[in-house]
N, CA and C atoms of all chains as a GROMACS GRO file, in nm:
protein
  591
    1MET      N    1  -2.593   1.472  -0.699
    1MET     CA    2  -2.558   1.475  -0.840
    1MET      C    3  -2.406   1.491  -0.855
    2LEU      N    4  -2.349   1.422  -0.954
    2LEU     CA    5  -2.205   1.434  -0.978
    2LEU      C    6  -2.181   1.512  -1.106
    3GLU      N    7  -2.075   1.591  -1.105
    3GLU     CA    8  -2.046   1.676  -1.220
    3GLU      C    9  -1.896   1.676  -1.245
    4GLN      N   10  -1.856   1.666  -1.369
    4GLN     CA   11  -1.713   1.670  -1.402
    4GLN      C   12  -1.672   1.810  -1.440
    5ILE      N   13  -1.569   1.860  -1.373
    5ILE     CA   14  -1.510   1.988  -1.410
    5ILE      C   15  -1.362   1.963  -1.427
    6GLY      N   16  -1.312   1.977  -1.548
    6GLY     CA   17  -1.172   1.948  -1.576
    6GLY      C   18  -1.143   1.801  -1.551
    7ASP      N   19  -1.042   1.773  -1.466
    7ASP     CA   20  -1.005   1.634  -1.442
    7ASP      C   21  -1.055   1.582  -1.307
    8ALA      N   22  -1.156   1.650  -1.252
    8ALA     CA   23  -1.210   1.606  -1.123
    8ALA      C   24  -1.362   1.592  -1.127
    9ILE      N   25  -1.413   1.503  -1.044
    9ILE     CA   26  -1.557   1.482  -1.034
    9ILE      C   27  -1.602   1.542  -0.902
   10TYR      N   28  -1.705   1.623  -0.908
   10TYR     CA   29  -1.755   1.690  -0.787
   10TYR      C   30  -1.896   1.644  -0.752
   11GLN      N   31  -1.921   1.638  -0.624
   11GLN     CA   32  -2.056   1.612  -0.573
   11GLN      C   33  -2.122   1.749  -0.566
   12VAL      N   34  -2.237   1.764  -0.633
   12VAL     CA   35  -2.304   1.893  -0.636
   12VAL      C   36  -2.429   1.888  -0.548
   13GLU      N   37  -2.437   1.982  -0.455
   13GLU     CA   38  -2.554   1.987  -0.367
   13GLU      C   39  -2.610   2.128  -0.364
   14GLU      N   40  -2.740   2.137  -0.349
   14GLU     CA   41  -2.803   2.270  -0.339
   14GLU      C   42  -2.842   2.293  -0.194
   15VAL      N   43  -2.793   2.402  -0.138
   15VAL     CA   44  -2.819   2.432   0.003
   15VAL      C   45  -2.891   2.566   0.011
   16GLU      N   46  -3.005   2.567   0.080
   16GLU     CA   47  -3.081   2.692   0.096
   16GLU      C   48  -3.011   2.784   0.193
   17SER      N   49  -3.001   2.912   0.157
   17SER     CA   50  -2.935   3.011   0.242
   17SER      C   51  -3.019   3.036   0.368
   18ALA      N   52  -2.950   3.057   0.479
   18ALA     CA   53  -3.019   3.085   0.606
   18ALA      C   54  -3.066   3.230   0.612
   19GLY      N   55  -2.996   3.319   0.537
   19GLY     CA   56  -3.030   3.460   0.547
   19GLY      C   57  -3.068   3.526   0.415
   20LEU      N   58  -3.002   3.487   0.310
   20LEU     CA   59  -3.024   3.552   0.181
   20LEU      C   60  -3.157   3.509   0.118
   21VAL      N   61  -3.228   3.606   0.059
   21VAL     CA   62  -3.353   3.573  -0.010
   21VAL      C   63  -3.352   3.635  -0.150
   22VAL      N   64  -3.429   3.576  -0.240
   22VAL     CA   65  -3.445   3.633  -0.376
   22VAL      C   66  -3.595   3.639  -0.406
   23PHE      N   67  -3.630   3.731  -0.492
   23PHE     CA   68  -3.772   3.743  -0.525
   23PHE      C   69  -3.805   3.648  -0.640
   24ASP      N   70  -3.904   3.562  -0.618
   24ASP     CA   71  -3.947   3.467  -0.720
   24ASP      C   72  -4.065   3.532  -0.793
   25GLU      N   73  -4.037   3.582  -0.915
   25GLU     CA   74  -4.141   3.654  -0.991
   25GLU      C   75  -4.260   3.565  -1.025
   26LYS      N   76  -4.232   3.442  -1.052
   26LYS     CA   77  -4.339   3.348  -1.090
   26LYS      C   78  -4.438   3.325  -0.975
   27ALA      N   79  -4.378   3.305  -0.855
   27ALA     CA   80  -4.461   3.278  -0.738
   27ALA      C   81  -4.508   3.409  -0.672
   28GLY      N   82  -4.440   3.519  -0.709
   28GLY     CA   83  -4.475   3.649  -0.653
   28GLY      C   84  -4.438   3.664  -0.507
   29LYS      N   85  -4.336   3.596  -0.462
   29LYS     CA   86  -4.291   3.609  -0.322
   29LYS      C   87  -4.140   3.583  -0.310
   30TYR      N   88  -4.089   3.620  -0.193
   30TYR     CA   89  -3.947   3.597  -0.168
   30TYR      C   90  -3.922   3.451  -0.128
   31LYS      N   91  -3.811   3.400  -0.169
   31LYS     CA   92  -3.774   3.262  -0.130
   31LYS      C   93  -3.625   3.259  -0.096
   32PRO      N   94  -3.583   3.159  -0.016
   32PRO     CA   95  -3.440   3.155   0.021
   32PRO      C   96  -3.350   3.138  -0.102
   33PHE      N   97  -3.237   3.207  -0.098
   33PHE     CA   98  -3.138   3.192  -0.206
   33PHE      C   99  -3.075   3.053  -0.195
   34VAL      N  100  -3.056   2.988  -0.309
   34VAL     CA  101  -3.000   2.852  -0.308
   34VAL      C  102  -2.852   2.856  -0.350
   35HIS      N  103  -2.767   2.813  -0.259
   35HIS     CA  104  -2.624   2.804  -0.289
   35HIS      C  105  -2.596   2.671  -0.356
   36VAL      N  106  -2.508   2.671  -0.455
   36VAL     CA  107  -2.464   2.544  -0.516
   36VAL      C  108  -2.328   2.512  -0.455
   37VAL      N  109  -2.321   2.398  -0.386
   37VAL     CA  110  -2.197   2.359  -0.317
   37VAL      C  111  -2.136   2.240  -0.390
   38ARG      N  112  -2.009   2.256  -0.428
   38ARG     CA  113  -1.938   2.145  -0.496
   38ARG      C  114  -1.828   2.094  -0.406
   39THR      N  115  -1.827   1.963  -0.382
   39THR     CA  116  -1.718   1.902  -0.304
   39THR      C  117  -1.650   1.795  -0.389
   40HIS      N  118  -1.520   1.784  -0.369
   40HIS     CA  119  -1.443   1.688  -0.448
   40HIS      C  120  -1.491   1.545  -0.420
   41HIS      N  121  -1.527   1.473  -0.523
   41HIS     CA  122  -1.574   1.334  -0.510
   41HIS      C  123  -1.460   1.238  -0.544
   42CYS      N  124  -1.399   1.260  -0.659
   42CYS     CA  125  -1.283   1.179  -0.700
   42CYS      C  126  -1.221   1.246  -0.823
   43PHE      N  127  -1.108   1.192  -0.868
   43PHE     CA  128  -1.052   1.241  -0.993
   43PHE      C  129  -1.119   1.167  -1.109
   44ALA      N  130  -1.109   1.223  -1.227
   44ALA     CA  131  -1.174   1.162  -1.343
   44ALA      C  132  -1.102   1.035  -1.388
   45ARG      N  133  -0.976   1.021  -1.344
   45ARG     CA  134  -0.900   0.901  -1.380
   45ARG      C  135  -0.855   0.828  -1.254
   46LYS      N  136  -0.841   0.697  -1.266
   46LYS     CA  137  -0.789   0.621  -1.152
   46LYS      C  138  -0.698   0.510  -1.200
   47LEU      N  139  -0.612   0.469  -1.109
   47LEU     CA  140  -0.523   0.357  -1.139
   47LEU      C  141  -0.572   0.235  -1.063
   48VAL      N  142  -0.564   0.119  -1.124
   48VAL     CA  143  -0.596  -0.005  -1.052
   48VAL      C  144  -0.480  -0.102  -1.071
   49ILE      N  145  -0.455  -0.181  -0.966
   49ILE     CA  146  -0.349  -0.283  -0.974
   49ILE      C  147  -0.418  -0.419  -0.976
   50GLU      N  148  -0.384  -0.497  -1.076
   50GLU     CA  149  -0.443  -0.631  -1.089
   50GLU      C  150  -0.335  -0.737  -1.078
   51GLY      N  151  -0.371  -0.849  -1.023
   51GLY     CA  152  -0.275  -0.960  -1.014
   51GLY      C  153  -0.308  -1.049  -0.896
   52ASN      N  154  -0.227  -1.152  -0.881
   52ASN     CA  155  -0.245  -1.244  -0.771
   52ASN      C  156  -0.217  -1.171  -0.640
   53THR      N  157  -0.286  -1.208  -0.534
   53THR     CA  158  -0.266  -1.137  -0.407
   53THR      C  159  -0.178  -1.217  -0.310
   54SER      N  160  -0.116  -1.324  -0.360
   54SER     CA  161  -0.023  -1.395  -0.273
   54SER      C  162   0.093  -1.452  -0.354
   55THR      N  163   0.206  -1.462  -0.286
   55THR     CA  164   0.326  -1.518  -0.347
   55THR      C  165   0.413  -1.574  -0.235
   56THR      N  166   0.532  -1.620  -0.272
   56THR     CA  167   0.625  -1.669  -0.170
   56THR      C  168   0.753  -1.585  -0.175
   57ILE      N  169   0.835  -1.600  -0.073
   57ILE     CA  170   0.960  -1.523  -0.062
   57ILE      C  171   1.045  -1.538  -0.188
   58ASN      N  172   1.093  -1.424  -0.238
   58ASN     CA  173   1.182  -1.416  -0.355
   58ASN      C  174   1.122  -1.469  -0.486
   59THR      N  175   0.990  -1.488  -0.490
   59THR     CA  176   0.924  -1.530  -0.614
   59THR      C  177   0.859  -1.408  -0.678
   60PRO      N  178   0.904  -1.370  -0.798
   60PRO     CA  179   0.844  -1.251  -0.860
   60PRO      C  180   0.695  -1.270  -0.888
   61LEU      N  181   0.619  -1.169  -0.854
   61LEU     CA  182   0.475  -1.170  -0.878
   61LEU      C  183   0.446  -1.060  -0.981
   62THR      N  184   0.393  -1.100  -1.095
   62THR     CA  185   0.364  -1.002  -1.200
   62THR      C  186   0.233  -0.930  -1.171
   63LEU      N  187   0.241  -0.798  -1.173
   63LEU     CA  188   0.123  -0.715  -1.148
   63LEU      C  189   0.097  -0.626  -1.269
   64THR      N  190  -0.029  -0.604  -1.298
   64THR     CA  191  -0.067  -0.518  -1.410
   64THR      C  192  -0.132  -0.392  -1.354
   65VAL      N  193  -0.087  -0.278  -1.402
   65VAL     CA  194  -0.146  -0.150  -1.359
   65VAL      C  195  -0.223  -0.093  -1.478
   66ARG      N  196  -0.347  -0.060  -1.454
   66ARG     CA  197  -0.433  -0.007  -1.561
   66ARG      C  198  -0.484   0.133  -1.526
   67LEU      N  199  -0.498   0.211  -1.631
   67LEU     CA  200  -0.556   0.344  -1.616
   67LEU      C  201  -0.701   0.338  -1.661
   68LEU      N  202  -0.791   0.376  -1.572
   68LEU     CA  203  -0.935   0.372  -1.602
   68LEU      C  204  -0.996   0.510  -1.577
   69ASP      N  205  -1.115   0.531  -1.636
   69ASP     CA  206  -1.185   0.654  -1.598
   69ASP      C  207  -1.256   0.626  -1.465
   70TRP      N  208  -1.316   0.726  -1.406
   70TRP     CA  209  -1.371   0.710  -1.271
   70TRP      C  210  -1.487   0.611  -1.265
   71GLU      N  211  -1.543   0.579  -1.383
   71GLU     CA  212  -1.653   0.482  -1.384
   71GLU      C  213  -1.604   0.340  -1.416
   72GLY      N  214  -1.471   0.327  -1.432
   72GLY     CA  215  -1.414   0.194  -1.453
   72GLY      C  216  -1.390   0.156  -1.598
   73ASN      N  217  -1.403   0.251  -1.689
   73ASN     CA  218  -1.378   0.220  -1.831
   73ASN      C  219  -1.231   0.241  -1.864
   74PRO      N  220  -1.170   0.149  -1.943
   74PRO     CA  221  -1.028   0.163  -1.974
   74PRO      C  222  -0.998   0.292  -2.053
   75LEU      N  223  -0.884   0.352  -2.024
   75LEU     CA  224  -0.841   0.472  -2.096
   75LEU      C  225  -0.716   0.439  -2.177
   76ASP      N  226  -0.714   0.489  -2.297
   76ASP     CA  227  -0.605   0.457  -2.389
   76ASP      C  228  -0.499   0.568  -2.386
   77GLU      N  229  -0.447   0.598  -2.267
   77GLU     CA  230  -0.351   0.708  -2.254
   77GLU      C  231  -0.218   0.655  -2.201
   78SER      N  232  -0.114   0.734  -2.221
   78SER     CA  233   0.017   0.698  -2.166
   78SER      C  234   0.050   0.793  -2.052
   79LEU      N  235   0.101   0.738  -1.946
   79LEU     CA  236   0.144   0.824  -1.835
   79LEU      C  237   0.245   0.752  -1.746
   80GLU      N  238   0.313   0.831  -1.664
   80GLU     CA  239   0.413   0.774  -1.575
   80GLU      C  240   0.352   0.756  -1.436
   81ALA      N  241   0.358   0.633  -1.386
   81ALA     CA  242   0.302   0.606  -1.253
   81ALA      C  243   0.414   0.569  -1.156
   82ARG      N  244   0.390   0.599  -1.029
   82ARG     CA  245   0.485   0.560  -0.924
   82ARG      C  246   0.422   0.444  -0.847
   83ILE      N  247   0.496   0.335  -0.839
   83ILE     CA  248   0.446   0.218  -0.768
   83ILE      C  249   0.530   0.202  -0.642
   84ALA      N  250   0.464   0.197  -0.528
   84ALA     CA  251   0.538   0.196  -0.402
   84ALA      C  252   0.486   0.090  -0.306
   85ALA      N  253   0.578   0.036  -0.227
   85ALA     CA  254   0.544  -0.055  -0.118
   85ALA      C  255   0.649  -0.042  -0.010
   86ARG      N  256   0.606  -0.013   0.109
   86ARG     CA  257   0.692   0.002   0.227
   86ARG      C  258   0.818   0.086   0.201
   87GLY      N  259   0.797   0.202   0.142
   87GLY     CA  260   0.907   0.295   0.120
   87GLY      C  261   0.994   0.267  -0.001
   88ASN      N  262   0.966   0.159  -0.075
   88ASN     CA  263   1.039   0.128  -0.198
   88ASN      C  264   0.952   0.170  -0.316
   89THR      N  265   1.012   0.245  -0.408
   89THR     CA  266   0.933   0.298  -0.520
   89THR      C  267   0.999   0.269  -0.654
   90VAL      N  268   0.917   0.237  -0.754
   90VAL     CA  269   0.967   0.228  -0.892
   90VAL      C  270   0.876   0.312  -0.981
   91THR      N  271   0.931   0.351  -1.095
   91THR     CA  272   0.853   0.427  -1.191
   91THR      C  273   0.808   0.332  -1.301
   92LEU      N  274   0.680   0.341  -1.334
   92LEU     CA  275   0.625   0.252  -1.437
   92LEU      C  276   0.561   0.337  -1.547
   93GLN      N  277   0.604   0.312  -1.669
   93GLN     CA  278   0.549   0.384  -1.784
   93GLN      C  279   0.428   0.306  -1.837
   94LEU      N  280   0.311   0.365  -1.829
   94LEU     CA  281   0.191   0.300  -1.881
   94LEU      C  282   0.175   0.338  -2.028
   95GLU      N  283   0.171   0.237  -2.115
   95GLU     CA  284   0.152   0.261  -2.258
   95GLU      C  285   0.010   0.217  -2.293
   96ASN      N  286  -0.063   0.304  -2.358
   96ASN     CA  287  -0.204   0.277  -2.391
   96ASN      C  288  -0.284   0.236  -2.268
   97GLY      N  289  -0.252   0.296  -2.156
   97GLY     CA  290  -0.326   0.272  -2.033
   97GLY      C  291  -0.290   0.146  -1.956
   98VAL      N  292  -0.184   0.076  -1.998
   98VAL     CA  293  -0.147  -0.049  -1.930
   98VAL      C  294   0.005  -0.055  -1.905
   99GLY      N  295   0.043  -0.111  -1.792
   99GLY     CA  296   0.184  -0.131  -1.761
   99GLY      C  297   0.200  -0.254  -1.673
  100GLU      N  298   0.315  -0.319  -1.682
  100GLU     CA  299   0.340  -0.439  -1.602
  100GLU      C  300   0.467  -0.424  -1.520
  101LEU      N  301   0.466  -0.481  -1.401
  101LEU     CA  302   0.587  -0.482  -1.318
  101LEU      C  303   0.590  -0.611  -1.238
  102ASP      N  304   0.708  -0.640  -1.183
  102ASP     CA  305   0.722  -0.756  -1.095
  102ASP      C  306   0.740  -0.706  -0.952
  103PHE      N  307   0.678  -0.779  -0.859
  103PHE     CA  308   0.693  -0.748  -0.718
  103PHE      C  309   0.768  -0.864  -0.653
  104VAL      N  310   0.876  -0.831  -0.580
  104VAL     CA  311   0.956  -0.935  -0.514
  104VAL      C  312   0.982  -0.894  -0.368
  105SER      N  313   0.967  -0.991  -0.278
  105SER     CA  314   0.999  -0.962  -0.139
  105SER      C  315   1.087  -1.073  -0.079
  106PRO      N  316   1.196  -1.035  -0.014
  106PRO     CA  317   1.281  -1.136   0.051
  106PRO      C  318   1.230  -1.174   0.190
  107ILE      N  319   1.122  -1.107   0.233
  107ILE     CA  320   1.067  -1.137   0.366
  107ILE      C  321   0.917  -1.163   0.357
  108ALA      N  322   0.868  -1.242   0.453
  108ALA     CA  323   0.725  -1.276   0.456
  108ALA      C  324   0.646  -1.161   0.520
  109GLY      N  325   0.520  -1.154   0.487
  109GLY     CA  326   0.434  -1.052   0.547
  109GLY      C  327   0.330  -1.004   0.450
  110THR      N  328   0.254  -0.904   0.493
  110THR     CA  329   0.150  -0.845   0.408
  110THR      C  330   0.200  -0.708   0.364
  111PHE      N  331   0.198  -0.683   0.235
  111PHE     CA  332   0.249  -0.558   0.180
  111PHE      C  333   0.140  -0.484   0.103
  112LYS      N  334   0.130  -0.356   0.132
  112LYS     CA  335   0.032  -0.272   0.063
  112LYS      C  336   0.103  -0.206  -0.055
  113ILE      N  337   0.059  -0.235  -0.177
  113ILE     CA  338   0.121  -0.178  -0.296
  113ILE      C  339   0.032  -0.064  -0.347
  114GLU      N  340   0.095   0.049  -0.370
  114GLU     CA  341   0.019   0.168  -0.412
  114GLU      C  342   0.066   0.215  -0.548
  115ALA      N  343  -0.029   0.246  -0.636
  115ALA     CA  344   0.003   0.302  -0.768
  115ALA      C  345  -0.049   0.445  -0.769
  116GLN      N  346   0.042   0.539  -0.796
  116GLN     CA  347   0.003   0.680  -0.793
  116GLN      C  348   0.048   0.753  -0.918
  117ALA      N  349  -0.030   0.852  -0.957
  117ALA     CA  350   0.008   0.942  -1.067
  117ALA      C  351  -0.058   1.076  -1.037
  118ASP      N  352  -0.007   1.181  -1.100
  118ASP     CA  353  -0.061   1.314  -1.073
  118ASP      C  354  -0.205   1.327  -1.123
  119ARG      N  355  -0.287   1.394  -1.043
  119ARG     CA  356  -0.428   1.419  -1.075
  119ARG      C  357  -0.500   1.290  -1.113
  120CYS      N  358  -0.483   1.188  -1.030
  120CYS     CA  359  -0.536   1.055  -1.059
  120CYS      C  360  -0.562   0.985  -0.925
  121ASP      N  361  -0.673   0.914  -0.911
  121ASP     CA  362  -0.696   0.839  -0.787
  121ASP      C  363  -0.602   0.719  -0.783
  122GLU      N  364  -0.550   0.692  -0.663
  122GLU     CA  365  -0.449   0.585  -0.654
  122GLU      C  366  -0.511   0.446  -0.650
  123GLY      N  367  -0.431   0.350  -0.695
  123GLY     CA  368  -0.472   0.210  -0.691
  123GLY      C  369  -0.401   0.139  -0.578
  124LEU      N  370  -0.471   0.047  -0.513
  124LEU     CA  371  -0.414  -0.025  -0.398
  124LEU      C  372  -0.431  -0.175  -0.415
  125LEU      N  373  -0.331  -0.249  -0.373
  125LEU     CA  374  -0.342  -0.396  -0.373
  125LEU      C  375  -0.262  -0.450  -0.255
  126GLU      N  376  -0.325  -0.537  -0.179
  126GLU     CA  377  -0.254  -0.599  -0.067
  126GLU      C  378  -0.205  -0.736  -0.109
  127VAL      N  379  -0.076  -0.758  -0.093
  127VAL     CA  380  -0.016  -0.885  -0.133
  127VAL      C  381   0.041  -0.956  -0.010
  128VAL      N  382   0.008  -1.084   0.004
  128VAL     CA  383   0.060  -1.162   0.116
  128VAL      C  384   0.179  -1.244   0.065
  129VAL      N  385   0.293  -1.229   0.131
  129VAL     CA  386   0.412  -1.305   0.095
  129VAL      C  387   0.432  -1.414   0.201
  130ASN      N  388   0.425  -1.538   0.156
  130ASN     CA  389   0.441  -1.652   0.248
  130ASN      C  390   0.583  -1.706   0.247
  131GLU      N  391   0.620  -1.771   0.357
  131GLU     CA  392   0.757  -1.826   0.367
  131GLU      C  393   0.774  -1.948   0.277
  132MET      N  394   0.883  -0.364  -2.656
  132MET     CA  395   0.826  -0.326  -2.525
  132MET      C  396   0.940  -0.304  -2.425
  133SER      N  397   0.925  -0.202  -2.341
  133SER     CA  398   1.030  -0.171  -2.244
  133SER      C  399   1.039  -0.279  -2.136
  134LYS      N  400   1.156  -0.282  -2.069
  134LYS     CA  401   1.181  -0.384  -1.967
  134LYS      C  402   1.087  -0.364  -1.847
  135LYS      N  403   1.039  -0.477  -1.794
  135LYS     CA  404   0.948  -0.471  -1.680
  135LYS      C  405   1.022  -0.424  -1.555
  136PRO      N  406   0.977  -0.317  -1.491
  136PRO     CA  407   1.045  -0.277  -1.368
  136PRO      C  408   1.016  -0.375  -1.253
  137VAL      N  409   1.106  -0.378  -1.157
  137VAL     CA  410   1.089  -0.469  -1.044
  137VAL      C  411   1.077  -0.388  -0.915
  138LEU      N  412   0.966  -0.406  -0.846
  138LEU     CA  413   0.947  -0.343  -0.716
  138LEU      C  414   0.996  -0.441  -0.611
  139ARG      N  415   1.112  -0.411  -0.555
  139ARG     CA  416   1.176  -0.503  -0.462
  139ARG      C  417   1.172  -0.447  -0.320
  140ILE      N  418   1.123  -0.527  -0.229
  140ILE     CA  419   1.119  -0.486  -0.088
  140ILE      C  420   1.260  -0.503  -0.031
  141GLU      N  421   1.309  -0.398   0.032
  141GLU     CA  422   1.442  -0.405   0.094
  141GLU      C  423   1.424  -0.447   0.240
  142LYS      N  424   1.514  -0.535   0.283
  142LYS     CA  425   1.509  -0.577   0.424
  142LYS      C  426   1.555  -0.463   0.512
  143THR      N  427   1.488  -0.445   0.626
  143THR     CA  428   1.534  -0.342   0.720
  143THR      C  429   1.648  -0.403   0.801
  144GLU      N  430   1.719  -0.317   0.873
  144GLU     CA  431   1.831  -0.361   0.955
  144GLU      C  432   1.784  -0.465   1.059
  145ILE      N  433   1.667  -0.436   1.117
  145ILE     CA  434   1.612  -0.525   1.220
  145ILE      C  435   1.574  -0.661   1.160
  146GLU      N  436   1.515  -0.658   1.041
  146GLU     CA  437   1.476  -0.784   0.975
  146GLU      C  438   1.599  -0.869   0.943
  147THR      N  439   1.707  -0.803   0.900
  147THR     CA  440   1.832  -0.875   0.871
  147THR      C  441   1.888  -0.935   0.999
  148GLN      N  442   1.882  -0.857   1.106
  148GLN     CA  443   1.933  -0.902   1.236
  148GLN      C  444   1.852  -1.023   1.286
  149ILE      N  445   1.718  -1.014   1.274
  149ILE     CA  446   1.631  -1.125   1.319
  149ILE      C  447   1.661  -1.251   1.239
  150GLU      N  448   1.682  -1.232   1.108
  150GLU     CA  449   1.712  -1.346   1.020
  150GLU      C  450   1.843  -1.414   1.064
  151GLN      N  451   1.942  -1.332   1.096
  151GLN     CA  452   2.072  -1.386   1.141
  151GLN      C  453   2.056  -1.459   1.274
  152GLN      N  454   1.978  -1.399   1.364
  152GLN     CA  455   1.954  -1.461   1.494
  152GLN      C  456   1.884  -1.596   1.478
  153LYS      N  457   1.785  -1.600   1.388
  153LYS     CA  458   1.712  -1.724   1.363
  153LYS      C  459   1.805  -1.832   1.307
  154ALA      N  460   1.897  -1.789   1.219
  154ALA     CA  461   1.991  -1.883   1.159
  154ALA      C  462   2.084  -1.943   1.265
  155VAL      N  463   2.129  -1.857   1.359
  155VAL     CA  464   2.216  -1.905   1.467
  155VAL      C  465   2.140  -2.004   1.555
  156LEU      N  466   2.014  -1.969   1.588
  156LEU     CA  467   1.932  -2.058   1.672
  156LEU      C  468   1.908  -2.192   1.604
  157LYS      N  469   1.885  -2.188   1.473
  157LYS     CA  470   1.861  -2.310   1.396
  157LYS      C  471   1.986  -2.400   1.399
  158ALA      N  472   2.103  -2.336   1.384
  158ALA     CA  473   2.229  -2.411   1.386
  158ALA      C  474   2.252  -2.476   1.521
  159LEU      N  475   2.220  -2.399   1.627
  159LEU     CA  476   2.237  -2.452   1.763
  159LEU      C  477   2.139  -2.568   1.788
  160ASP      N  478   2.018  -2.554   1.732
  160ASP     CA  479   1.916  -2.658   1.745
  160ASP      C  480   1.962  -2.788   1.678
  161GLU      N  481   2.022  -2.772   1.559
  161GLU     CA  482   2.074  -2.889   1.486
  161GLU      C  483   2.185  -2.957   1.567
  162LYS      N  484   2.267  -2.872   1.630
  162LYS     CA  485   2.378  -2.921   1.711
  162LYS      C  486   2.324  -3.002   1.831
  163ALA      N  487   2.216  -2.947   1.890
  163ALA     CA  488   2.155  -3.015   2.005
  163ALA      C  489   2.096  -3.150   1.963
  164LYS      N  490   2.033  -3.151   1.846
  164LYS     CA  491   1.975  -3.275   1.794
  164LYS      C  492   2.082  -3.381   1.772
  165GLY      N  493   2.200  -3.335   1.734
  165GLY     CA  494   2.311  -3.426   1.708
  165GLY      C  495   2.385  -3.466   1.836
  166GLY      N  496   2.339  -3.411   1.950
  166GLY     CA  497   2.399  -3.443   2.080
  166GLY      C  498   2.536  -3.382   2.100
  167GLU      N  499   2.569  -3.277   2.026
  167GLU     CA  500   2.702  -3.217   2.037
  167GLU      C  501   2.700  -3.083   2.111
  168ILE      N  502   2.584  -3.048   2.165
  168ILE     CA  503   2.573  -2.914   2.226
  168ILE      C  504   2.652  -2.905   2.358
  169THR      N  505   2.718  -2.791   2.373
  169THR     CA  506   2.799  -2.769   2.494
  169THR      C  507   2.728  -2.669   2.584
  170LEU      N  508   2.776  -2.654   2.704
  170LEU     CA  509   2.720  -2.557   2.798
  170LEU      C  510   2.734  -2.415   2.742
  171LYS      N  511   2.844  -2.393   2.674
  171LYS     CA  512   2.870  -2.262   2.612
  171LYS      C  513   2.764  -2.232   2.504
  172ASP      N  514   2.727  -2.338   2.430
  172ASP     CA  515   2.624  -2.323   2.326
  172ASP      C  516   2.489  -2.290   2.389
  173VAL      N  517   2.457  -2.359   2.501
  173VAL     CA  518   2.329  -2.336   2.570
  173VAL      C  519   2.323  -2.192   2.620
  174TYR      N  520   2.436  -2.145   2.672
  174TYR     CA  521   2.443  -2.006   2.720
  174TYR      C  522   2.419  -1.910   2.603
  175ALA      N  523   2.484  -1.936   2.490
  175ALA     CA  524   2.469  -1.850   2.372
  175ALA      C  525   2.323  -1.852   2.323
  176GLN      N  526   2.264  -1.973   2.327
  176GLN     CA  527   2.125  -1.988   2.282
  176GLN      C  528   2.030  -1.906   2.371
  177ASN      N  529   2.047  -1.920   2.503
  177ASN     CA  530   1.962  -1.846   2.597
  177ASN      C  531   1.979  -1.695   2.581
  178LYS      N  532   2.103  -1.654   2.566
  178LYS     CA  533   2.134  -1.510   2.551
  178LYS      C  534   2.062  -1.453   2.427
  179LEU      N  535   2.067  -1.531   2.321
  179LEU     CA  536   2.005  -1.490   2.195
  179LEU      C  537   1.854  -1.481   2.207
  180ILE      N  538   1.796  -1.582   2.275
  180ILE     CA  539   1.649  -1.582   2.293
  180ILE      C  540   1.606  -1.461   2.375
  181ILE      N  541   1.681  -1.432   2.481
  181ILE     CA  542   1.648  -1.316   2.565
  181ILE      C  543   1.658  -1.188   2.483
  182GLU      N  544   1.763  -1.177   2.403
  182GLU     CA  545   1.782  -1.058   2.317
  182GLU      C  546   1.663  -1.042   2.223
  183MET      N  547   1.621  -1.154   2.162
  183MET     CA  548   1.510  -1.148   2.067
  183MET      C  549   1.380  -1.108   2.134
  184LEU      N  550   1.357  -1.161   2.254
  184LEU     CA  551   1.235  -1.124   2.328
  184LEU      C  552   1.239  -0.977   2.368
  185GLN      N  553   1.356  -0.930   2.409
  185GLN     CA  554   1.368  -0.790   2.449
  185GLN      C  555   1.345  -0.697   2.331
  186GLU      N  556   1.393  -0.736   2.214
  186GLU     CA  557   1.371  -0.655   2.093
  186GLU      C  558   1.223  -0.642   2.061
  187LYS      N  559   1.150  -0.753   2.086
  187LYS     CA  560   1.006  -0.749   2.060
  187LYS      C  561   0.931  -0.682   2.175
  188GLY      N  562   0.999  -0.658   2.288
  188GLY     CA  563   0.937  -0.592   2.401
  188GLY      C  564   0.830  -0.676   2.466
  189ILE      N  565   0.849  -0.808   2.467
  189ILE     CA  566   0.742  -0.892   2.521
  189ILE      C  567   0.783  -0.966   2.648
  190THR      N  568   0.896  -0.927   2.706
  190THR     CA  569   0.932  -0.992   2.832
  190THR      C  570   0.839  -0.940   2.941
  191ARG      N  571   0.823  -1.017   3.047
  191ARG     CA  572   0.734  -0.977   3.156
  191ARG      C  573   0.781  -0.845   3.217
  192ALA      N  574   0.912  -0.833   3.231
  192ALA     CA  575   0.968  -0.711   3.290
  192ALA      C  576   0.936  -0.589   3.203
  193GLU      N  577   0.947  -0.607   3.071
  193GLU     CA  578   0.916  -0.499   2.979
  193GLU      C  579   0.770  -0.458   2.994
  194LYS      N  580   0.682  -0.561   3.001
  194LYS     CA  581   0.538  -0.535   3.013
  194LYS      C  582   0.508  -0.460   3.141
  195ALA      N  583   0.575  -0.502   3.249
  195ALA     CA  584   0.550  -0.440   3.379
  195ALA      C  585   0.595  -0.294   3.379
  196ARG      N  586   0.703  -0.267   3.309
  196ARG     CA  587   0.756  -0.131   3.304
  196ARG      C  588   0.666  -0.038   3.223
  197SER      N  589   0.598  -0.092   3.122
  197SER     CA  590   0.519  -0.004   3.033
  197SER      C  591   0.382   0.027   3.093
   0.00000   0.00000   0.00000
């Protein structure tokens, strides 16, 4: 089962205690105590990068960054995102959950573009730059 | 609407060096095609190729050492 607490989604599991017991009045007997264990599943918000996944050297490739909830629904919020590829970073202001940037590379290769923001799952896009 | 930011990949020192080496090799190749290549050019070409292979660490000697 998944549960949202604040800005994070947790996986909730019930684990029977190996030693602790509680008295079950209804059943009239002792039964193992059940621990509720919560583990981080994801953040409630995520960033996604949309756009073409290939371009050529020195040709700007327009990419769109969107803010979604963890189930993929668009969010109408503004926030500052950091977009990075191979140690180069730019700041992108998302207005109403959307922002646009251009990606340019003077060299050929495959580049992993990452969109990050605080308390938010990051977005990834691999772009191939051809000669 | 605010100006679109540009995420630009910067060339590393090695990538710039490789690009320059490739340009020199291409020029020497054009020279050879035109029949104007000299012994000095061939020496420079070979030296450059060896340097490039050594940088990539793919010479037989490099492999044997590793």
